[in-house]
OpenMM code with the backbone's topology and positions (N, CA, C; nanometers):
from openmm import Vec3, app, unit

residues = "UNK UNK UNK UNK UNK UNK UNK UNK UNK UNK UNK UNK UNK UNK UNK UNK UNK UNK UNK UNK UNK UNK UNK UNK UNK UNK UNK UNK UNK UNK UNK UNK UNK UNK UNK UNK UNK UNK UNK UNK UNK UNK UNK UNK UNK UNK UNK UNK UNK UNK UNK UNK UNK UNK UNK UNK UNK UNK UNK UNK UNK UNK UNK UNK UNK UNK UNK UNK UNK UNK UNK UNK UNK UNK UNK UNK UNK UNK UNK UNK UNK UNK UNK UNK UNK UNK UNK UNK UNK UNK UNK UNK UNK UNK UNK UNK UNK UNK UNK UNK UNK UNK UNK UNK UNK UNK UNK UNK UNK UNK UNK UNK UNK UNK UNK UNK UNK UNK UNK UNK UNK UNK UNK UNK UNK UNK UNK UNK UNK UNK UNK UNK UNK UNK UNK UNK UNK UNK UNK UNK UNK".split()
positions = [
    Vec3(-2.1007, 0.5100, 5.8240),
    Vec3(-2.0715, 0.6111, 5.9235),
    Vec3(-1.9392, 0.6803, 5.8898),
    Vec3(-1.9336, 0.8083, 5.9164),
    Vec3(-1.8141, 0.8853, 5.8860),
    Vec3(-1.7690, 0.9623, 6.0097),
    Vec3(-1.6376, 0.9665, 6.0304),
    Vec3(-1.5817, 1.0423, 6.1416),
    Vec3(-1.5460, 1.1823, 6.0949),
    Vec3(-1.5766, 1.2829, 6.1783),
    Vec3(-1.5404, 1.4210, 6.1485),
    Vec3(-1.4164, 1.4552, 6.2303),
    Vec3(-1.2997, 1.4156, 6.1784),
    Vec3(-1.1731, 1.4348, 6.2492),
    Vec3(-1.0781, 1.5218, 6.1677),
    Vec3(-0.9707, 1.5668, 6.2337),
    Vec3(-0.8665, 1.6400, 6.1621),
    Vec3(-0.7950, 1.5451, 6.0673),
    Vec3(-0.7334, 1.6006, 5.9646),
    Vec3(-0.6606, 1.5200, 5.8680),
    Vec3(-0.5389, 1.4558, 5.9337),
    Vec3(-0.4994, 1.3378, 5.8862),
    Vec3(-0.3825, 1.2685, 5.9408),
    Vec3(-0.2537, 1.3178, 5.8773),
    Vec3(-0.2665, 1.3961, 5.7676),
    Vec3(-0.1475, 1.4474, 5.6996),
    Vec3(-0.1583, 1.5973, 5.6769),
    Vec3(-0.0409, 1.6594, 5.6633),
    Vec3(-0.0362, 1.8013, 5.6293),
    Vec3(-0.0549, 1.8169, 5.4789),
    Vec3(-0.0627, 1.9420, 5.4329),
    Vec3(-0.0766, 1.9689, 5.2903),
    Vec3(0.0414, 1.9129, 5.2118),
    Vec3(0.1581, 1.9146, 5.2754),
    Vec3(0.2799, 1.8688, 5.2083),
    Vec3(0.2890, 1.7165, 5.2016),
    Vec3(0.2093, 1.6476, 5.2840),
    Vec3(0.2127, 1.5017, 5.2857),
    Vec3(0.2756, 1.4462, 5.4125),
    Vec3(0.3308, 1.5349, 5.4967),
    Vec3(0.3920, 1.4904, 5.6218),
    Vec3(0.2837, 1.4337, 5.7139),
    Vec3(0.3149, 1.3198, 5.7787),
    Vec3(0.2191, 1.2588, 5.8704),
    Vec3(0.2191, 1.3335, 6.0030),
    Vec3(0.0998, 1.3535, 6.0586),
    Vec3(0.0853, 1.4213, 6.1873),
    Vec3(0.0628, 1.3186, 6.2969),
    Vec3(0.1085, 1.3510, 6.4191),
    Vec3(0.0850, 1.2640, 6.5332),
    Vec3(-0.0599, 1.2772, 6.5789),
    Vec3(-0.1155, 1.1681, 6.6307),
    Vec3(-0.2516, 1.1686, 6.6802),
    Vec3(-0.2578, 1.2581, 6.8040),
    Vec3(-0.3486, 1.3555, 6.8036),
    Vec3(-0.3526, 1.4514, 6.9139),
    Vec3(-0.4512, 1.4116, 7.0237),
    Vec3(-0.5483, 1.3295, 6.9919),
    Vec3(-0.6479, 1.2898, 7.0914),
    Vec3(-0.7204, 1.1651, 7.0427),
    Vec3(-0.7918, 1.1037, 7.1344),
    Vec3(-0.8707, 0.9872, 7.0948),
    Vec3(-1.0012, 1.0321, 7.0284),
    Vec3(-1.0726, 0.9376, 6.9706),
    Vec3(-1.2002, 0.9689, 6.9067),
    Vec3(-1.3089, 0.9863, 7.0130),
    Vec3(-1.3984, 1.0807, 6.9879),
    Vec3(-1.5105, 1.1040, 7.0775),
    Vec3(-1.6413, 1.0785, 7.0036),
    Vec3(-1.7454, 1.0471, 7.0799),
    Vec3(-1.8748, 1.0166, 7.0206),
    Vec3(-1.9306, 1.1346, 6.9407),
    Vec3(-1.9005, 1.2578, 6.9868),
    Vec3(-1.9531, 1.3766, 6.9195),
    Vec3(-1.8912, 1.3948, 6.7798),
    Vec3(-1.7811, 1.3289, 6.7514),
    Vec3(-1.7154, 1.3417, 6.6216),
    Vec3(-1.7695, 1.2425, 6.5184),
    Vec3(-1.8629, 1.1582, 6.5607),
    Vec3(-1.9226, 1.0614, 6.4696),
    Vec3(-2.0226, 1.1302, 6.3785),
    Vec3(-2.0220, 1.0920, 6.2535),
    Vec3(-2.1250, 1.1394, 6.1618),
    Vec3(-2.2333, 1.0334, 6.1535),
    Vec3(-2.3231, 1.0479, 6.0559),
    Vec3(-2.4220, 0.9420, 6.0368),
    Vec3(-2.4463, 0.9211, 5.8887),
    Vec3(-2.4956, 0.8038, 5.8568),
    Vec3(-2.5216, 0.7691, 5.7182),
    Vec3(-2.6384, 0.8502, 5.6631),
    Vec3(-2.6379, 0.8699, 5.5314),
    Vec3(-2.7447, 0.9434, 5.4644),
    Vec3(-2.8683, 0.8557, 5.4549),
    Vec3(-2.9798, 0.9057, 5.5061),
    Vec3(-3.1069, 0.8350, 5.4969),
    Vec3(-3.1981, 0.9170, 5.4062),
    Vec3(-3.2205, 0.8721, 5.2828),
    Vec3(-3.2986, 0.9528, 5.1883),
    Vec3(-3.4466, 0.9581, 5.2243),
    Vec3(-3.5067, 1.0760, 5.2030),
    Vec3(-3.6507, 1.0943, 5.2240),
    Vec3(-3.7219, 1.0606, 5.0941),
    Vec3(-3.8037, 0.9573, 5.0958),
    Vec3(-3.8724, 0.9135, 4.9747),
    Vec3(-4.0189, 0.9542, 4.9789),
    Vec3(-4.0830, 0.9492, 4.8637),
    Vec3(-4.2261, 0.9767, 4.8551),
    Vec3(-4.3002, 0.8465, 4.8831),
    Vec3(-4.3871, 0.8482, 4.9829),
    Vec3(-4.4601, 0.7283, 5.0212),
    Vec3(-4.5320, 0.7499, 5.1525),
    Vec3(-4.5765, 0.6424, 5.2156),
    Vec3(-4.6462, 0.6522, 5.3437),
    Vec3(-4.5536, 0.7154, 5.4458),
    Vec3(-4.6051, 0.8147, 5.5204),
    Vec3(-4.5232, 0.8928, 5.6131),
    Vec3(-4.4538, 0.8108, 5.7197),
    Vec3(-4.3219, 0.8283, 5.7335),
    Vec3(-4.2443, 0.7579, 5.8350),
    Vec3(-4.1303, 0.8501, 5.8791),
    Vec3(-4.1197, 0.8756, 6.0096),
    Vec3(-4.0177, 0.9655, 6.0647),
    Vec3(-3.9400, 0.8925, 6.1722),
    Vec3(-3.8085, 0.9133, 6.1739),
    Vec3(-3.7210, 0.8498, 6.2730),
    Vec3(-3.6643, 0.9587, 6.3634),
    Vec3(-3.6604, 0.9324, 6.4943),
    Vec3(-3.6044, 1.0290, 6.5889),
    Vec3(-3.4606, 0.9895, 6.6200),
    Vec3(-3.3714, 1.0879, 6.6218),
    Vec3(-3.2286, 1.0631, 6.6468),
    Vec3(-3.1810, 1.1551, 6.7585),
    Vec3(-3.1171, 1.0967, 6.8605),
    Vec3(-3.0611, 1.1767, 6.9684),
    Vec3(-2.9340, 1.2451, 6.9200),
    Vec3(-2.9202, 1.3731, 6.9509),
    Vec3(-2.8019, 1.4482, 6.9107),
    Vec3(-2.7368, 1.5101, 7.0337),
    Vec3(-2.6285, 1.5840, 7.0118),
    Vec3(-2.5506, 1.6397, 7.1214),
    Vec3(-2.6358, 1.7292, 7.2124),
    Vec3(-2.6159, 1.7149, 7.3418),
    Vec3(-2.6896, 1.7945, 7.4380),
    Vec3(-2.8219, 1.7320, 7.4775),
    Vec3(-2.8495, 1.6111, 7.4290),
    Vec3(-2.9740, 1.5436, 7.4633),
    Vec3(-3.0920, 1.5847, 7.3766),
    Vec3(-3.0690, 1.6759, 7.2820),
    Vec3(-3.1766, 1.7172, 7.1921),
    Vec3(-3.2052, 1.6052, 7.0931),
    Vec3(-3.3038, 1.6272, 7.0076),
    Vec3(-3.3341, 1.5248, 6.9086),
    Vec3(-3.3613, 1.5873, 6.7731),
    Vec3(-3.3249, 1.5135, 6.6684),
    Vec3(-3.3543, 1.5523, 6.5310),
    Vec3(-3.4506, 1.4495, 6.4759),
    Vec3(-3.5378, 1.4950, 6.3875),
    Vec3(-3.6337, 1.4045, 6.3255),
    Vec3(-3.5955, 1.3875, 6.1794),
    Vec3(-3.5764, 1.2631, 6.1387),
    Vec3(-3.5336, 1.2312, 6.0028),
    Vec3(-3.6515, 1.1734, 5.9261),
    Vec3(-3.6881, 1.2386, 5.8150),
    Vec3(-3.7975, 1.1884, 5.7321),
    Vec3(-3.7443, 1.0722, 5.6488),
    Vec3(-3.8026, 0.9547, 5.6661),
    Vec3(-3.7665, 0.8395, 5.5848),
    Vec3(-3.8575, 0.8316, 5.4625),
    Vec3(-3.9852, 0.8663, 5.4819),
    Vec3(-4.0794, 0.8759, 5.3702),
    Vec3(-4.1915, 0.9716, 5.4106),
    Vec3(-4.2462, 1.0408, 5.3109),
    Vec3(-4.3521, 1.1380, 5.3366),
    Vec3(-4.4508, 1.1384, 5.2218),
    Vec3(-4.5767, 1.1588, 5.2558),
    Vec3(-4.6782, 1.1665, 5.1510),
    Vec3(-4.7372, 1.3068, 5.1401),
    Vec3(-4.7076, 1.3947, 5.2383),
    Vec3(-4.7584, 1.5315, 5.2329),
    Vec3(-4.6457, 1.6321, 5.2499),
    Vec3(-4.6699, 1.7531, 5.2004),
    Vec3(-4.5757, 1.8638, 5.2154),
    Vec3(-4.6540, 1.9873, 5.2573),
    Vec3(-4.5912, 2.0742, 5.3355),
    Vec3(-4.6519, 2.2004, 5.3740),
    Vec3(-4.6114, 2.3039, 5.2702),
    Vec3(-4.7064, 2.3458, 5.1871),
    Vec3(-4.6773, 2.4366, 5.0765),
    Vec3(-4.7257, 2.5766, 5.1121),
    Vec3(-4.6367, 2.6764, 5.0959),
    Vec3(-4.6700, 2.8162, 5.1240),
    Vec3(-4.7599, 2.8686, 5.0126),
    Vec3(-4.8818, 2.9086, 5.0492),
    Vec3(-4.9802, 2.9556, 4.9521),
    Vec3(-5.0422, 3.0844, 5.0046),
    Vec3(-5.0100, 3.1968, 4.9412),
    Vec3(-5.0631, 3.3289, 4.9787),
    Vec3(-5.0373, 3.3608, 5.1253),
    Vec3(-4.9144, 3.3380, 5.1713),
    Vec3(-4.8766, 3.3715, 5.3080),
    Vec3(-4.9145, 3.2685, 5.4132),
    Vec3(-4.9851, 3.1623, 5.3750),
    Vec3(-5.0230, 3.0582, 5.4705),
    Vec3(-4.9796, 2.9223, 5.4169),
    Vec3(-4.9430, 2.8345, 5.5094),
    Vec3(-4.9033, 2.6995, 5.4691),
    Vec3(-5.0265, 2.6104, 5.4562),
    Vec3(-5.0294, 2.5341, 5.3477),
    Vec3(-5.1362, 2.4383, 5.3248),
    Vec3(-5.0752, 2.3008, 5.3087),
    Vec3(-5.1347, 2.2020, 5.3715),
    Vec3(-5.0857, 2.0650, 5.3585),
    Vec3(-5.1344, 2.0091, 5.2255),
    Vec3(-5.0408, 1.9554, 5.1465),
    Vec3(-5.0754, 1.9050, 5.0146),
    Vec3(-5.0077, 1.7709, 4.9903),
    Vec3(-5.0753, 1.6825, 4.9187),
    Vec3(-5.0217, 1.5504, 4.8892),
    Vec3(-4.9113, 1.5612, 4.7833),
    Vec3(-4.7994, 1.4915, 4.8066),
    Vec3(-4.6884, 1.4899, 4.7097),
    Vec3(-4.7192, 1.3839, 4.6041),
    Vec3(-4.7176, 1.4257, 4.4776),
    Vec3(-4.7433, 1.3316, 4.3679),
    Vec3(-4.6146, 1.2681, 4.3167),
    Vec3(-4.5034, 1.3426, 4.3253),
    Vec3(-4.3748, 1.2895, 4.2803),
    Vec3(-4.2702, 1.3986, 4.2707),
    Vec3(-4.1460, 1.3580, 4.2436),
    Vec3(-4.0349, 1.4516, 4.2277),
    Vec3(-4.0127, 1.4733, 4.0786),
    Vec3(-4.0149, 1.6007, 4.0345),
    Vec3(-3.9984, 1.6275, 3.8917),
    Vec3(-3.8563, 1.6705, 3.8569),
    Vec3(-3.7824, 1.7271, 3.9543),
    Vec3(-3.6437, 1.7667, 3.9287),
    Vec3(-3.5708, 1.7781, 4.0613),
    Vec3(-3.4399, 1.7476, 4.0593),
    Vec3(-3.3596, 1.7592, 4.1798),
    Vec3(-3.2180, 1.7992, 4.1416),
    Vec3(-3.1785, 1.9247, 4.1709),
    Vec3(-3.0444, 1.9697, 4.1342),
    Vec3(-2.9323, 1.8987, 4.2100),
    Vec3(-2.9638, 1.8363, 4.3238),
    Vec3(-2.8626, 1.7654, 4.4018),
    Vec3(-2.8124, 1.6424, 4.3275),
    Vec3(-2.9027, 1.5686, 4.2630),
    Vec3(-2.8651, 1.4465, 4.1936),
    Vec3(-2.9777, 1.4087, 4.0977),
    Vec3(-2.9447, 1.3881, 3.9716),
    Vec3(-3.0474, 1.3558, 3.8726),
    Vec3(-3.1096, 1.2181, 3.8965),
    Vec3(-3.0377, 1.1283, 3.9653),
    Vec3(-3.0907, 0.9953, 3.9947),
    Vec3(-3.2012, 0.9998, 4.1010),
    Vec3(-3.2035, 1.1070, 4.1813),
    Vec3(-3.3048, 1.1200, 4.2856),
    Vec3(-3.4446, 1.1362, 4.2266),
    Vec3(-3.4549, 1.1872, 4.1044),
    Vec3(-3.5850, 1.2038, 4.0393),
    Vec3(-3.6443, 1.0659, 4.0108),
    Vec3(-3.5635, 0.9791, 3.9573),
    Vec3(-3.6068, 0.8434, 3.9235),
    Vec3(-3.6470, 0.7654, 4.0486),
    Vec3(-3.5742, 0.7876, 4.1578),
    Vec3(-3.5990, 0.7147, 4.2818),
    Vec3(-3.6991, 0.7854, 4.3743),
    Vec3(-3.7502, 0.9034, 4.3320),
    Vec3(-3.8459, 0.9837, 4.4099),
    Vec3(-3.7906, 1.0216, 4.5475),
    Vec3(-3.6666, 1.0709, 4.5509),
    Vec3(-3.6033, 1.1136, 4.6761),
    Vec3(-3.6131, 1.2657, 4.6873),
    Vec3(-3.6589, 1.3126, 4.8035),
    Vec3(-3.6790, 1.4554, 4.8273),
    Vec3(-3.5636, 1.5104, 4.9097),
    Vec3(-3.4995, 1.6170, 4.8608),
    Vec3(-3.3959, 1.6892, 4.9341),
    Vec3(-3.4279, 1.8373, 4.9274),
    Vec3(-3.3512, 1.9190, 4.9992),
    Vec3(-3.3712, 2.0638, 4.9915),
    Vec3(-3.3392, 2.1105, 4.8495),
    Vec3(-3.4276, 2.1902, 4.7917),
    Vec3(-3.4085, 2.2397, 4.6564),
    Vec3(-3.4763, 2.1546, 4.5502),
    Vec3(-3.5297, 2.0390, 4.5881),
    Vec3(-3.5964, 1.9511, 4.4913),
    Vec3(-3.7278, 2.0145, 4.4455),
    Vec3(-3.7616, 1.9921, 4.3189),
    Vec3(-3.8886, 2.0392, 4.2643),
    Vec3(-3.9869, 1.9226, 4.2722),
    Vec3(-4.0957, 1.9438, 4.3472),
    Vec3(-4.1942, 1.8367, 4.3657),
    Vec3(-4.3279, 1.8761, 4.3044),
    Vec3(-4.4023, 1.7761, 4.2594),
    Vec3(-4.5376, 1.7980, 4.2101),
    Vec3(-4.6332, 1.7667, 4.3241),
    Vec3(-4.7205, 1.8636, 4.3555),
    Vec3(-4.8204, 1.8434, 4.4597),
    Vec3(-4.9590, 1.8612, 4.3995),
    Vec3(-5.0609, 1.8338, 4.4799),
    Vec3(-5.1976, 1.8527, 4.4333),
    Vec3(-5.2278, 2.0000, 4.4068),
    Vec3(-5.1599, 2.0896, 4.4788),
    Vec3(-5.1809, 2.2338, 4.4600),
    Vec3(-5.1009, 2.2891, 4.3422),
    Vec3(-4.9960, 2.2190, 4.3014),
    Vec3(-4.9111, 2.2642, 4.1907),
    Vec3(-4.7656, 2.2274, 4.2141),
    Vec3(-4.6781, 2.2862, 4.1327),
    Vec3(-4.5345, 2.2584, 4.1425),
    Vec3(-4.4726, 2.3447, 4.2526),
    Vec3(-4.3869, 2.2834, 4.3349),
    Vec3(-4.3263, 2.3551, 4.4473),
    Vec3(-4.1806, 2.3145, 4.4636),
    Vec3(-4.1020, 2.4056, 4.5260),
    Vec3(-3.9601, 2.3804, 4.5553),
    Vec3(-3.9454, 2.3603, 4.7057),
    Vec3(-3.8753, 2.2543, 4.7452),
    Vec3(-3.8584, 2.2199, 4.8870),
    Vec3(-3.7599, 2.3177, 4.9515),
    Vec3(-3.8009, 2.3765, 5.0656),
    Vec3(-3.7166, 2.4741, 5.1357),
    Vec3(-3.6591, 2.4186, 5.2656),
    Vec3(-3.7138, 2.3078, 5.3162),
    Vec3(-3.6639, 2.2502, 5.4413),
    Vec3(-3.5652, 2.1375, 5.4122),
    Vec3(-3.4962, 2.0941, 5.5163),
    Vec3(-3.4037, 1.9811, 5.5039),
    Vec3(-3.4695, 1.8604, 5.5699),
    Vec3(-3.5270, 1.7699, 5.4887),
    Vec3(-3.6029, 1.6581, 5.5459),
    Vec3(-3.5230, 1.5692, 5.6413),
    Vec3(-3.3931, 1.5581, 5.6219),
    Vec3(-3.3109, 1.4745, 5.7085),
    Vec3(-3.2760, 1.5400, 5.8403),
    Vec3(-3.3110, 1.6680, 5.8583),
    Vec3(-3.2770, 1.7408, 5.9807),
    Vec3(-3.4008, 1.7873, 6.0570),
    Vec3(-3.5049, 1.8291, 5.9838),
    Vec3(-3.6195, 1.8934, 6.0483),
    Vec3(-3.7373, 1.8004, 6.0727),
    Vec3(-3.7516, 1.6961, 5.9934),
    Vec3(-3.8610, 1.6024, 6.0126),
    Vec3(-3.9875, 1.6365, 5.9373),
    Vec3(-3.9877, 1.7472, 5.8623),
    Vec3(-4.1030, 1.7848, 5.7807),
    Vec3(-4.0555, 1.8302, 5.6430),
    Vec3(-4.1486, 1.8339, 5.5482),
    Vec3(-4.1165, 1.8852, 5.4150),
    Vec3(-4.1966, 2.0123, 5.3935),
    Vec3(-4.1261, 2.1259, 5.3900),
    Vec3(-4.1876, 2.2548, 5.3612),
    Vec3(-4.1484, 2.2944, 5.2201),
    Vec3(-4.2386, 2.3622, 5.1494),
    Vec3(-4.2121, 2.4002, 5.0106),
    Vec3(-4.2816, 2.5306, 4.9761),
    Vec3(-4.2342, 2.5940, 4.8681),
    Vec3(-4.2971, 2.7156, 4.8154),
    Vec3(-4.3286, 2.6932, 4.6682),
    Vec3(-4.4354, 2.7577, 4.6207),
    Vec3(-4.4705, 2.7458, 4.4799),
    Vec3(-4.3607, 2.8047, 4.3932),
    Vec3(-4.3354, 2.7423, 4.2792),
    Vec3(-4.2318, 2.7907, 4.1890),
    Vec3(-4.2608, 2.7467, 4.0469),
    Vec3(-4.1983, 2.8184, 3.9532),
    Vec3(-4.2025, 2.7749, 3.8144),
    Vec3(-4.0941, 2.6702, 3.7982),
    Vec3(-4.1207, 2.5630, 3.7270),
    Vec3(-4.0284, 2.4501, 3.7150),
    Vec3(-3.8945, 2.4922, 3.6571),
    Vec3(-3.8941, 2.5822, 3.5612),
    Vec3(-3.7716, 2.6152, 3.4900),
    Vec3(-3.7049, 2.7423, 3.5399),
    Vec3(-3.7527, 2.8027, 3.6463),
    Vec3(-3.6995, 2.9296, 3.6927),
    Vec3(-3.5495, 2.9253, 3.7209),
    Vec3(-3.5045, 2.8281, 3.8012),
    Vec3(-3.3652, 2.8271, 3.8441),
    Vec3(-3.2702, 2.7806, 3.7347),
    Vec3(-3.3195, 2.7117, 3.6313),
    Vec3(-3.2313, 2.6595, 3.5273),
    Vec3(-3.1871, 2.7660, 3.4284),
    Vec3(-3.2711, 2.8663, 3.4075),
    Vec3(-3.2422, 2.9628, 3.3027),
    Vec3(-3.2120, 3.1022, 3.3555),
    Vec3(-3.1538, 3.1104, 3.4722),
    Vec3(-3.1126, 3.2404, 3.5257),
    Vec3(-2.9831, 3.2797, 3.4563),
    Vec3(-2.9847, 3.3944, 3.3894),
    Vec3(-2.8686, 3.4399, 3.3137),
    Vec3(-2.7954, 3.5445, 3.3972),
    Vec3(-2.6644, 3.5260, 3.4219),
    Vec3(-2.5912, 3.6259, 3.4996),
    Vec3(-2.5785, 3.7561, 3.4218),
    Vec3(-2.5945, 3.8682, 3.4926),
    Vec3(-2.5876, 3.9992, 3.4292),
    Vec3(-2.4441, 4.0491, 3.4364),
    Vec3(-2.3904, 4.0912, 3.3227),
    Vec3(-2.2563, 4.1475, 3.3186),
    Vec3(-2.2690, 4.2989, 3.3219),
    Vec3(-2.2333, 4.3593, 3.4349),
    Vec3(-2.2485, 4.5040, 3.4517),
    Vec3(-2.1404, 4.5826, 3.3779),
    Vec3(-2.0352, 4.5148, 3.3359),
    Vec3(-1.9253, 4.5837, 3.2682),
    Vec3(-1.9550, 4.6138, 3.1215),
    Vec3(-2.0588, 4.5550, 3.0634),
    Vec3(-2.0920, 4.5780, 2.9242),
    Vec3(-2.1355, 4.7208, 2.8980),
    Vec3(-2.2037, 4.7824, 2.9948),
    Vec3(-2.2580, 4.9167, 2.9766),
    Vec3(-2.1517, 5.0273, 2.9843),
    Vec3(-2.0419, 4.9971, 3.0529),
    Vec3(-1.9365, 5.0983, 3.0731),
    Vec3(-1.8495, 5.1125, 2.9489),
    Vec3(-1.8009, 5.2353, 2.9267),
    Vec3(-1.7055, 5.2593, 2.8172),
    Vec3(-1.5648, 5.2274, 2.8662),
    Vec3(-1.4864, 5.1616, 2.7827),
    Vec3(-1.3517, 5.1243, 2.8231),
    Vec3(-1.2545, 5.2374, 2.8028),
] * unit.nanometer
topology = app.Topology()
chain = topology.addChain("A")
for resn in residues:
    res = topology.addResidue(resn, chain)
    for name in ("N", "CA", "C"):
        topology.addAtom(name, app.Element.getBySymbol(name[0]), res)
C-alpha cells in the first residue's frame, strides 16, 4: 500500500512540519496484475461510495471489428511496452499486444480500473517502428 501525501522535505532538503493527519482517501492500493486465465473480477469501493472493478484474470476480450465489438478468446500476450517481463507472465495492461482468436489486438482499456479488456486490431510492429518526421530538413537555412 502506498500513501499519496505531500513530500516531507523541500527541494533544498529542509524538513517540513506535518500539516495534517492521514486520511483514508489518501491511501493508494497495491498493483493487482490482470492475467490470462479463467475470468475473475474483484470489486473495490472507492471515494463517494462508487466502485471499481479490478480484473484479476480474463479469458476473453472485446475486440473492435468493423465498428462493432466482438467477444474473442485471449490466446496470450505477445508484447507489452509497459514491462517486457509481463509477456512471459501473460499479464495484460493498457497498450499490451494480445493474440486473440480473431487476430492480433492492442488493449485500449485499463483492466485494473474498468473491469473489462477492450482492444482494437493492430499490426504487431506498428508502434515500434514509427519514425519521427523532421520538418526542418525541407527548409533552406
